[in-house]
N, CA and C atoms as a LAMMPS dump frame, in Angstrom:
ITEM: TIMESTEP
0
ITEM: NUMBER OF ATOMS
267
ITEM: BOX BOUNDS ff ff ff
-5.0000000000000000e+02 5.0000000000000000e+02
-5.0000000000000000e+02 5.0000000000000000e+02
-5.0000000000000000e+02 5.0000000000000000e+02
ITEM: ATOMS id mol type element x y z
1 1 1 N 3.276 396.143 472.363
2 1 2 C 2.853 395.304 471.256
3 1 3 C 2.551 396.194 470.05
4 2 1 N 3.091 395.866 468.877
5 2 2 C 2.807 396.653 467.671
6 2 3 C 1.315 396.587 467.309
7 3 1 N 0.828 397.665 466.729
8 3 2 C -0.574 397.725 466.313
9 3 3 C -0.651 398.231 464.885
10 4 1 N -1.531 397.628 464.124
11 4 2 C -1.77 398.035 462.752
12 4 3 C -3.169 398.635 462.724
13 5 1 N -3.271 399.898 462.322
14 5 2 C -4.557 400.593 462.298
15 5 3 C -4.938 400.961 460.882
16 6 1 N -6.191 400.767 460.543
17 6 2 C -6.709 401.299 459.293
18 6 3 C -7.571 402.506 459.635
19 7 1 N -7.343 403.567 458.908
20 7 2 C -8.15 404.773 459.035
21 7 3 C -9.05 404.773 457.812
22 8 1 N -10.353 404.783 458.051
23 8 2 C -11.305 404.625 456.962
24 8 3 C -12.446 405.623 457.073
25 9 1 N -13.217 405.7 456.01
26 9 2 C -14.44 406.49 456
27 9 3 C -15.589 405.53 455.729
28 10 1 N -16.634 405.641 456.499
29 10 2 C -17.774 404.737 456.343
30 10 3 C -18.468 404.918 454.989
31 11 1 N -18.158 405.996 454.278
32 11 2 C -18.76 406.235 452.957
33 11 3 C -17.875 405.754 451.806
34 12 1 N -16.684 405.258 452.108
35 12 2 C -15.689 404.896 451.099
36 12 3 C -15.9 403.472 450.579
37 13 1 N -16.013 403.325 449.256
38 13 2 C -16.194 402.005 448.637
39 13 3 C -14.986 401.116 448.869
40 14 1 N -13.773 401.656 448.723
41 14 2 C -12.556 400.862 448.948
42 14 3 C -12.48 400.361 450.391
43 15 1 N -12.934 401.194 451.321
44 15 2 C -12.928 400.805 452.731
45 15 3 C -13.898 399.654 452.978
46 16 1 N -15.046 399.718 452.336
47 16 2 C -16.035 398.642 452.488
48 16 3 C -15.507 397.334 451.909
49 17 1 N -14.725 397.424 450.824
50 17 2 C -14.126 396.225 450.228
51 17 3 C -13.032 395.645 451.121
52 18 1 N -12.292 396.5 451.824
53 18 2 C -11.224 396.052 452.703
54 18 3 C -11.753 395.403 453.985
55 19 1 N -12.894 395.823 454.456
56 19 2 C -13.403 395.403 455.765
57 19 3 C -13.38 393.889 456.006
58 20 1 N -13.892 393.041 455.081
59 20 2 C -13.862 391.605 455.368
60 20 3 C -12.438 391.038 455.417
61 21 1 N -11.543 391.522 454.554
62 21 2 C -10.152 391.07 454.56
63 21 3 C -9.466 391.473 455.871
64 22 1 N -9.745 392.67 456.31
65 22 2 C -9.143 393.185 457.533
66 22 3 C -9.609 392.382 458.748
67 23 1 N -10.874 391.996 458.755
68 23 2 C -11.405 391.177 459.85
69 23 3 C -10.724 389.814 459.906
70 24 1 N -10.55 389.187 458.752
71 24 2 C -9.867 387.889 458.693
72 24 3 C -8.422 388.055 459.157
73 25 1 N -7.748 389.077 458.669
74 25 2 C -6.355 389.323 459.051
75 25 3 C -6.238 389.549 460.556
76 26 1 N -7.172 390.27 461.136
77 26 2 C -7.14 390.537 462.581
78 26 3 C -7.184 389.235 463.37
79 27 1 N -8.036 388.311 462.956
80 27 2 C -8.137 387.025 463.65
81 27 3 C -6.853 386.224 463.502
82 28 1 N -6.305 386.198 462.287
83 28 2 C -5.071 385.456 462.036
84 28 3 C -3.92 386.035 462.864
85 29 1 N -3.786 387.348 462.83
86 29 2 C -2.679 387.991 463.534
87 29 3 C -2.79 387.849 465.043
88 30 1 N -3.999 387.881 465.545
89 30 2 C -4.197 387.728 466.984
90 30 3 C -3.733 386.349 467.438
91 31 1 N -3.975 385.345 466.602
92 31 2 C -3.623 383.967 466.954
93 31 3 C -2.162 383.637 466.675
94 32 1 N -1.546 384.258 465.67
95 32 2 C -0.219 383.816 465.234
96 32 3 C 0.913 384.798 465.509
97 33 1 N 0.622 386.053 465.767
98 33 2 C 1.686 387.052 465.943
99 33 3 C 1.407 387.942 467.137
100 34 1 N 2.396 388.673 467.478
101 34 2 C 2.271 389.648 468.55
102 34 3 C 1.905 391.01 467.947
103 35 1 N 0.807 391.035 467.214
104 35 2 C 0.368 392.236 466.499
105 35 3 C -1.143 392.32 466.589
106 36 1 N -1.667 393.473 466.924
107 36 2 C -3.109 393.657 466.966
108 36 3 C -3.521 394.648 465.894
109 37 1 N -4.756 394.517 465.442
110 37 2 C -5.301 395.416 464.434
111 37 3 C -6.427 396.236 465.035
112 38 1 N -6.525 397.464 464.571
113 38 2 C -7.59 398.344 465.003
114 38 3 C -8.064 399.162 463.82
115 39 1 N -9.164 399.862 464.008
116 39 2 C -9.67 400.709 462.933
117 39 3 C -10.311 401.953 463.514
118 40 1 N -10.236 403.025 462.731
119 40 2 C -10.766 404.312 463.153
120 40 3 C -11.572 404.901 462.012
121 41 1 N -12.817 405.263 462.278
122 41 2 C -13.687 405.908 461.294
123 41 3 C -13.483 407.418 461.404
124 42 1 N -12.927 408.03 460.338
125 42 2 C -12.637 409.465 460.402
126 42 3 C -13.882 410.332 460.432
127 43 1 N -15.024 409.766 460.085
128 43 2 C -16.243 410.57 460.204
129 43 3 C -16.572 410.802 461.683
130 44 1 N -16.005 409.972 462.571
131 44 2 C -16.194 410.148 464.018
132 44 3 C -14.968 410.775 464.671
133 45 1 N -13.813 410.648 464.027
134 45 2 C -12.537 411.173 464.552
135 45 3 C -11.858 412.018 463.477
136 46 1 N -12.5 413.104 463.069
137 46 2 C -12.027 413.919 461.948
138 46 3 C -10.629 414.492 462.142
139 47 1 N -10.249 414.773 463.361
140 47 2 C -8.944 415.394 463.601
141 47 3 C -7.782 414.474 463.212
142 48 1 N -8.009 413.166 463.197
143 48 2 C -6.938 412.235 462.832
144 48 3 C -6.5 412.395 461.382
145 49 1 N -7.436 412.736 460.514
146 49 2 C -7.106 412.947 459.102
147 49 3 C -6.048 414.027 458.958
148 50 1 N -6.234 415.104 459.671
149 50 2 C -5.285 416.215 459.613
150 50 3 C -3.996 415.87 460.349
151 51 1 N -4.117 415.256 461.511
152 51 2 C -2.949 414.932 462.333
153 51 3 C -1.959 414.022 461.598
154 52 1 N -2.481 413.048 460.84
155 52 2 C -1.608 412.098 460.154
156 52 3 C -1.472 412.362 458.661
157 53 1 N -2.032 413.472 458.179
158 53 2 C -1.886 413.846 456.778
159 53 3 C -2.514 412.851 455.813
160 54 1 N -3.636 412.324 456.181
161 54 2 C -4.297 411.306 455.359
162 54 3 C -4.938 411.962 454.149
163 55 1 N -4.625 411.404 452.975
164 55 2 C -5.143 411.967 451.733
165 55 3 C -6.089 411.021 451.005
166 56 1 N -6.183 409.789 451.439
167 56 2 C -7.068 408.825 450.805
168 56 3 C -7.42 407.718 451.77
169 57 1 N -8.471 406.995 451.437
170 57 2 C -8.942 405.928 452.314
171 57 3 C -9.025 404.614 451.561
172 58 1 N -8.831 403.519 452.232
173 58 2 C -8.338 403.395 453.599
174 58 3 C -6.824 403.607 453.653
175 59 1 N -6.357 404.12 454.772
176 59 2 C -4.937 404.283 455.024
177 59 3 C -4.583 403.386 456.203
178 60 1 N -3.493 402.637 456.065
179 60 2 C -3.105 401.684 457.109
180 60 3 C -1.747 402.084 457.667
181 61 1 N -1.681 402.211 458.989
182 61 2 C -0.461 402.605 459.683
183 61 3 C -0.027 401.529 460.656
184 62 1 N 1.282 401.392 460.814
185 62 2 C 1.856 400.542 461.845
186 62 3 C 2.333 401.45 462.971
187 63 1 N 1.923 401.133 464.185
188 63 2 C 2.363 401.857 465.371
189 63 3 C 3.192 400.914 466.232
190 64 1 N 4.32 401.408 466.705
191 64 2 C 5.144 400.651 467.64
192 64 3 C 5.422 401.533 468.845
193 65 1 N 5.162 401.003 470.025
194 65 2 C 5.345 401.742 471.279
195 65 3 C 4.543 403.041 471.273
196 66 1 N 3.351 402.997 470.664
197 66 2 C 2.465 404.152 470.642
198 66 3 C 2.823 405.233 469.641
199 67 1 N 3.822 404.972 468.786
200 67 2 C 4.275 405.971 467.816
201 67 3 C 4.122 405.403 466.404
202 68 1 N 3.584 406.219 465.493
203 68 2 C 3.449 405.786 464.102
204 68 3 C 4.842 405.559 463.523
205 69 1 N 5.076 404.339 463.025
206 69 2 C 6.402 404.051 462.491
207 69 3 C 6.417 403.987 460.974
208 70 1 N 5.305 403.568 460.359
209 70 2 C 5.266 403.562 458.899
210 70 3 C 3.843 403.397 458.393
211 71 1 N 3.669 403.757 457.128
212 71 2 C 2.39 403.54 456.458
213 71 3 C 2.514 402.272 455.63
214 72 1 N 1.496 401.442 455.683
215 72 2 C 1.495 400.187 454.932
216 72 3 C 0.878 400.425 453.562
217 73 1 N 1.617 400.085 452.502
218 73 2 C 1.132 400.279 451.139
219 73 3 C 1.112 398.986 450.334
220 74 1 N 1.213 397.863 451
221 74 2 C 1.254 396.575 450.313
222 74 3 C -0.13 396.044 449.979
223 75 1 N -0.155 394.729 449.714
224 75 2 C -1.409 394.059 449.377
225 75 3 C -2.421 394.227 450.497
226 76 1 N -3.661 394.265 450.108
227 76 2 C -4.71 394.449 451.105
228 76 3 C -5.645 393.249 451.134
229 77 1 N -5.009 392.091 451.243
230 77 2 C -5.764 390.853 451.413
231 77 3 C -5.214 390.157 452.645
232 78 1 N -6.04 389.367 453.283
233 78 2 C -5.639 388.71 454.525
234 78 3 C -4.463 387.772 454.322
235 79 1 N -4.323 387.194 453.127
236 79 2 C -3.244 386.235 452.903
237 79 3 C -2.172 386.734 451.943
238 80 1 N -2.12 388.035 451.705
239 80 2 C -1.13 388.594 450.777
240 80 3 C 0.296 388.441 451.28
241 81 1 N 1.234 388.211 450.364
242 81 2 C 2.65 388.041 450.721
243 81 3 C 3.202 389.276 451.417
244 82 1 N 2.868 390.449 450.898
245 82 2 C 3.385 391.675 451.497
246 82 3 C 2.808 391.876 452.888
247 83 1 N 1.575 391.439 453.089
248 83 2 C 0.966 391.517 454.419
249 83 3 C 1.732 390.677 455.419
250 84 1 N 2.209 389.526 454.99
251 84 2 C 2.98 388.657 455.886
252 84 3 C 4.299 389.322 456.269
253 85 1 N 4.881 390.102 455.356
254 85 2 C 6.105 390.833 455.7
255 85 3 C 5.834 391.805 456.838
256 86 1 N 4.7 392.501 456.739
257 86 2 C 4.339 393.478 457.757
258 86 3 C 4.107 392.784 459.097
259 87 1 N 3.61 391.554 459.068
260 87 2 C 3.329 390.827 460.305
261 87 3 C 4.591 390.499 461.093
262 88 1 N 5.738 390.522 460.453
263 88 2 C 6.973 390.101 461.087
264 88 3 C 7.704 391.282 461.719
265 89 1 N 6.981 392.211 462.284
266 89 2 C 7.607 393.372 462.945
267 89 3 C 8.086 393.001 464.327
């Protein structure tokens, strides 16, 4: 099952703004698609920042079969059009 992960920092203002949208999207996707969402706080998992070359927060990745397939750079709202494109993986 494909997974969409956000890598965030608990000190990041943009990450705090994304959190409620991401929660709504997670519920929608769980009910309507074969896609799950997860999140990782880099202040607890610092090695991930280096492993995935993260330069800013939040960063959203799509994983398929346990392998990172792409970075998501579209709208960051639960009902955004570009988000719906990503849901159709």
